[in-house]
C-alpha positions in Angstrom: 150.5 84.1 98.0 151.8 81.5 100.4 153.3 83.1 103.4 156.2 80.0 103.1 157.0 80.5 99.7 157.3 84.7 100.3 159.5 83.7 103.3 162.0 81.6 101.4 162.4 83.9 98.6 162.8 87.0 100.9 165.3 84.8 102.6 167.0 84.0 99.1 167.2 87.6 98.5 168.9 88.6 101.7 171.8 85.6 101.3 172.2 87.3 97.4 172.4 90.8 99.6 174.9 89.8 102.4 177.1 88.2 100.0 177.1 91.5 97.5 177.4 93.5 101.1 180.5 90.9 101.9 182.4 91.7 98.4 181.4 95.7 98.4 183.5 95.4 102.0 186.1 94.0 101.1 186.5 95.8 98.0 186.0 99.0 99.9 189.1 97.9 102.5 191.1 97.0 99.2 190.8 100.8 97.8 191.2 102.3 100.9 194.4 100.4 101.5 195.4 101.4 98.2 194.6 105.0 98.8 196.4 105.1 101.6 199.5 103.8 101.0 199.6 106.0 97.2 199.0 109.1 99.3 201.7 108.2 101.7 204.0 107.8 98.7 202.8 110.8 96.6 203.6 112.8 100.1 206.8 111.3 100.6 207.5 112.6 96.5 206.3 115.8 97.1 208.7 116.0 100.1 211.6 114.9 98.0 210.6 117.3 95.2 210.5 120.3 97.5 214.2 119.3 99.0 215.1 119.3 95.5 213.7 122.3 94.7 215.6 124.4 97.7 219.1 122.3 96.4 218.6 123.9 93.2 218.1 127.5 94.3 221.1 127.2 96.6 223.4 126.1 93.8 221.7 128.8 91.8 222.4 131.6 94.6 226.0 130.2 95.4 226.9 129.8 90.9 227.5 125.7 91.2 226.7 123.7 88.7 223.5 123.7 88.2 222.6 121.2 85.3 222.6 117.9 87.3 220.9 119.6 90.4 218.1 120.7 87.8 217.8 117.5 86.3 217.4 115.6 89.6 214.9 118.4 90.6 213.1 118.0 87.4 212.5 114.5 87.5 211.5 114.5 91.5 208.8 117.3 90.4 207.8 114.7 87.4 207.7 111.7 90.1 205.6 113.9 92.8 203.5 114.6 90.0 202.4 111.6 88.8 202.2 109.9 92.0 199.8 112.9 93.3 197.5 112.2 90.1 197.6 108.4 91.1 197.0 109.4 94.7 194.1 111.2 93.6 192.3 108.4 91.1 192.8 106.0 94.7 191.0 108.2 96.7 188.0 108.4 93.3 188.1 105.0 93.5 187.9 104.2 97.1 185.4 106.8 98.0 182.7 104.9 95.2 183.4 101.2 96.6 182.7 103.2 100.1 179.6 104.5 99.0 178.5 101.0 97.1 179.2 99.2 100.4 176.9 101.7 102.1 174.3 101.2 99.7 174.8 97.7 99.9 174.2 97.7 103.7 171.6 99.7 103.1 169.5 97.1 100.9 170.6 94.2 103.0 168.7 96.0 106.3 166.0 96.3 104.0 165.9 93.1 102.8 166.7 91.7 106.6 163.7 93.4 108.0 161.1 92.0 105.1 162.7 88.6 105.8 162.2 88.9 109.4 158.6 90.1 109.1 157.9 87.2 106.6 159.8 84.3 109.2 157.6 85.8 111.9 154.3 85.0 109.7 155.6 82.0 108.8 156.2 80.5 112.2 152.6 81.7 113.5 151.3 79.9 110.5 153.4 76.9 111.5 153.1 76.9 115.1 149.0 77.1 114.4 148.9 74.3 112.2 151.2 72.1 114.3 148.8 73.0 117.8 145.7 72.3 115.7 147.0 68.5 115.1 147.5 67.8 118.9 145.0 69.6 120.8 144.5 68.8 124.8 141.5 68.2 126.3 139.0 70.3 126.6 137.6 72.1 129.8 135.3 70.0 132.0 131.6 70.8 130.5 128.8 71.8 132.5 126.9 69.0 135.1 123.9 68.7 134.0 121.0 67.0 135.3 119.2 63.8 133.9 116.1 63.9 132.4 114.2 62.2 135.9 115.7 65.0 137.7 114.4 68.0 136.1 112.7 70.4 138.0 109.3 71.8 137.0 108.6 74.0 134.1 107.3 76.8 136.5 110.6 76.8 138.7 112.7 77.0 135.9 110.9 80.0 134.5 111.2 81.8 137.6 114.5 81.3 137.8 114.7 82.3 134.3 113.3 85.4 134.9 115.1 86.2 138.2 118.4 85.7 136.0 116.9 87.9 133.0 115.9 90.8 135.3 119.3 90.5 137.3 121.0 90.5 133.9 119.1 93.4 132.6 120.3 95.6 135.8 124.1 94.2 135.7 124.4 95.2 131.9 122.9 98.7 132.7 125.0 99.6 135.8 128.0 98.1 133.7 127.2 100.8 130.9 126.8 103.5 134.0 130.1 102.4 135.6 131.7 102.4 132.2 131.0 106.0 131.3 132.0 107.2 135.0 135.3 104.8 134.4 136.1 106.4 131.2 135.4 110.1 132.7 137.7 109.5 135.6 140.4 108.0 133.4 141.1 111.8 132.4 142.5 112.4 135.6 146.2 112.5 136.0 147.4 110.2 139.2 146.6 112.0 142.8 144.2 112.5 145.6 141.3 114.4 144.8 139.0 115.0 148.1 138.6 111.7 148.9 139.3 110.2 145.5 142.7 108.7 144.9 143.4 107.9 141.4 146.5 105.6 140.6 147.5 103.5 137.7 150.0 100.3 138.5 151.8 98.8 135.2 149.9 96.0 133.7 150.3 92.6 133.9 152.9 91.1 131.4 151.7 88.8 128.5 152.9 85.8 126.9 154.0 85.7 124.2 152.4 83.0 122.5 154.4 83.0 118.7 158.1 82.8 120.7 156.9 79.9 122.8 155.5 78.3 119.8 158.7 78.7 118.1 160.7 77.5 121.2 158.6 74.2 120.8 159.1 73.7 117.4 162.8 74.6 117.6 162.6 71.5 120.6 161.3 69.2 118.2 158.0 69.5 120.3 154.5 70.1 119.3 152.6 73.2 120.6 150.5 73.0 123.1 147.0 73.9 122.3 143.6 74.3 124.5 140.4 74.2 123.2 137.6 76.8 124.5 135.2 76.0 126.5 131.1 76.2 125.1 129.7 79.6 125.6 126.4 79.5 127.6 123.3 81.8 127.6 120.4 82.3 128.6 117.2 83.6 127.0 114.3 84.5 129.0 113.1 87.7 127.2 110.0 86.1 126.7 109.2 85.9 130.5 109.2 89.9 130.5 106.3 91.9 131.1 105.0 93.6 128.2 106.3 97.9 128.2 103.4 99.9 129.4 101.5 101.6 126.6 101.5 105.7 126.2 98.2 106.7 127.7 96.2 108.2 124.9 96.0 112.0 124.2 
């Protein structure tokens, strides 16, 4: 699927997820406030009911008129029970809203990660296309001799054979050096007799995608540069044939 379409769909899903998250967080705050107020009212009602019970017990001990005090205590106890039940329901609703908000937040985070990845791919593709439309000048080509100044074939073959021999030596020595270097890389930093092993931080590498993004943000075309032509020499035909093994 086209990366631009994927990015657009992911961004649309992210907007939807963030809208749902905002609504969920508002609901969480609203239900939390209701639960807090309901809990406070229930606590106050229980305090009043406990006070009414103590007053009723005192009247019963002193032999006073129990009727009015008993009705007062009953009403406060009923009220406290009702408010306690309401507070319990409000707390359950607030808990459900809090869980829904957390679930919405996790979903938004997942989609945000996908959107970031899709946006990165889209920017890279756009930068590549825009860069290709405006190439900078290519590196200077090798200076070649005109036809009337070309040396003799024998001289060219001499240089070609010399280059081929040296190139083979360099490749063989490079392989040997790489093998020795790989063995030495196993050692930690330190001094081993006359051998000193050190490790220095590597150089920083330019972030091409970020540079392209900065250029595009300013309405500019990211610079691109063509690579230089690869120069190769094949002089294998001039090598001496390998000696055949002696017959037994």
